[in-house]
C-alpha positions as CSV (number, residue, x, y, z in Angstrom):
1,M,85.9,-4.5,149.8
2,T,84.7,-5.6,153.2
3,Q,88.2,-6.7,154.2
4,Y,89.1,-3.0,154.7
5,K,86.0,-2.2,156.8
6,N,87.9,-2.2,160.1
7,E,90.7,0.0,158.7
8,V,88.3,2.5,157.3
9,E,86.3,2.7,160.6
10,K,89.6,3.2,162.5
11,R,90.7,6.0,160.1
12,K,87.3,7.6,160.4
13,L,87.5,7.6,164.2
14,F,91.0,9.0,164.0
15,L,90.0,11.9,161.7
16,E,86.8,12.7,163.7
17,S,88.8,12.7,167.0
18,E,91.5,14.9,165.5
19,I,88.9,17.5,164.5
20,W,87.0,17.2,167.8
21,G,90.2,17.6,169.8
22,Q,91.1,20.9,168.1
23,T,87.8,22.5,169.0
24,V,87.5,24.9,171.9
25,S,85.9,23.4,175.0
26,M,86.1,26.4,177.3
27,H,87.3,30.1,177.6
28,Y,88.5,31.2,181.1
29,M,89.5,34.6,182.3
30,C,91.3,34.9,185.6
31,K,92.0,38.2,187.3
32,G,93.7,38.7,190.7
33,S,95.7,35.9,192.3
34,G,95.3,33.3,189.6
35,D,93.2,30.5,191.1
36,A,93.2,28.3,187.9
37,G,96.7,26.9,188.5
38,F,98.2,28.7,185.5
39,G,98.1,32.3,187.0
40,M,96.3,35.3,185.7
41,G,95.2,35.8,182.1
42,Y,92.8,34.7,179.4
43,F,93.0,31.0,178.7
44,I,91.6,28.8,176.0
45,Y,91.0,25.1,176.7
46,Y,90.7,22.6,173.9
47,N,89.0,19.2,173.9
48,N,92.4,17.5,173.4
49,G,93.7,18.8,176.7
50,A,95.8,21.7,175.4
51,V,95.6,25.0,177.2
52,H,96.8,28.3,175.6
53,R,97.1,31.7,177.3
54,V,96.5,34.7,175.2
55,E,98.6,37.7,176.0
56,D,97.8,41.4,175.7
57,E,100.4,41.8,173.1
58,P,99.1,41.2,169.5
59,N,99.3,37.6,168.3
60,K,101.1,36.3,171.4
61,I,100.0,32.9,172.6
62,T,101.7,30.9,175.3
63,I,101.2,27.1,175.4
64,M,100.5,26.3,179.0
65,Q,99.7,22.6,178.5
66,K,100.5,20.4,175.6
67,P,97.7,18.3,173.9
68,N,97.2,14.7,174.9
69,S,98.3,11.9,172.6
70,I,95.9,11.0,169.8
71,E,95.1,7.7,171.5
72,E,93.8,9.6,174.6
73,V,91.9,12.0,172.4
74,M,90.3,9.1,170.5
75,D,89.2,7.6,173.9
76,D,87.9,11.0,175.1
77,Y,86.0,11.5,171.8
78,G,84.5,8.0,172.0
79,R,83.2,8.7,175.6
80,S,81.8,12.1,174.5
81,Q,79.7,10.4,171.8
82,V,77.8,8.3,174.3
């Protein structure tokens, strides 16, 4: 079974990176002129690079920035574990 060790480790890293990437890294509230580059509002930043703006309307979320590719997330996750 040792011939699959590399594949198992790669898959384990993929799954851990995927879960880590979907966790929230920061909440940010901006009032006034909007100095964050996205304007005014309440923003949620994720470890995978995605940024969502939560609106006042119920259940309205605007995607301000799409998540990075899984390869970039895996690299970021690897660096965060050091």
